C-alpha positions in Angstrom: 0.0 0.0 0.0 1.5 3.3 -1.1 2.5 5.7 1.7 2.3 3.1 4.4 5.0 1.2 6.3 7.6 3.9 6.4 8.4 6.8 8.6 8.9 9.7 6.3 7.3 13.0 5.4 4.0 12.6 3.5 3.6 8.9 4.6 0.8 7.6 6.8 2.4 6.5 10.0 1.2 5.2 13.4 3.6 5.2 16.3 3.2 3.7 19.8 5.8 4.5 22.5 5.9 1.9 25.2 7.8 1.1 28.4 8.8 -2.5 27.9 9.2 -3.0 31.6 5.7 -2.0 32.5 3.5 -2.9 29.4 0.5 -4.9 30.5 -3.0 -5.4 29.2 -5.7 -4.4 31.7 -8.8 -5.4 29.8 -10.9 -8.3 31.1 -14.0 -10.0 29.7 -16.1 -8.2 32.4 -14.4 -4.9 31.8 -13.0 -4.8 28.2 -12.6 -1.1 27.7 -9.5 -0.6 29.7 -6.3 0.9 28.4 -3.1 -1.1 28.7 -0.4 0.1 31.3 3.0 1.1 30.0 1.8 2.9 26.9 3.4 6.4 27.0 2.2 7.9 23.6 0.3 6.9 20.5 0.4 8.9 17.3 -1.9 8.2 14.3 -1.1 9.8 11.0 1.1 12.4 12.8 -1.5 13.4 15.5 -1.0 12.6 19.2 -4.2 10.7 20.1 -3.1 9.1 23.4 -0.9 10.6 26.1 -0.6 10.5 29.8 -3.1 7.6 30.1 -5.8 9.6 28.3 -7.4 9.3 24.9 -7.2 12.8 23.4 -9.0 12.1 20.1 -9.9 9.4 17.6 -8.1 9.5 14.3 -7.3 7.2 11.3 -9.3 4.8 9.3 -9.6 1.1 9.2 -7.5 -0.6 6.4 -9.6 -3.3 4.7 -8.5 -6.0 2.3 
């Protein structure tokens, strides 16, 4: 897919910054909408969408085959 899979100007890029020592999934069957611990930052198409444990905005589109 053109413009994906590389980090360069003009490309579509998603970046997740994690702390490998503390990454942990917190969702359960009873409470599935929990963020994982140890995720410091998420960028979608160059926009910060998650930082400091808070979802700041929703961005991006689903890629369908």
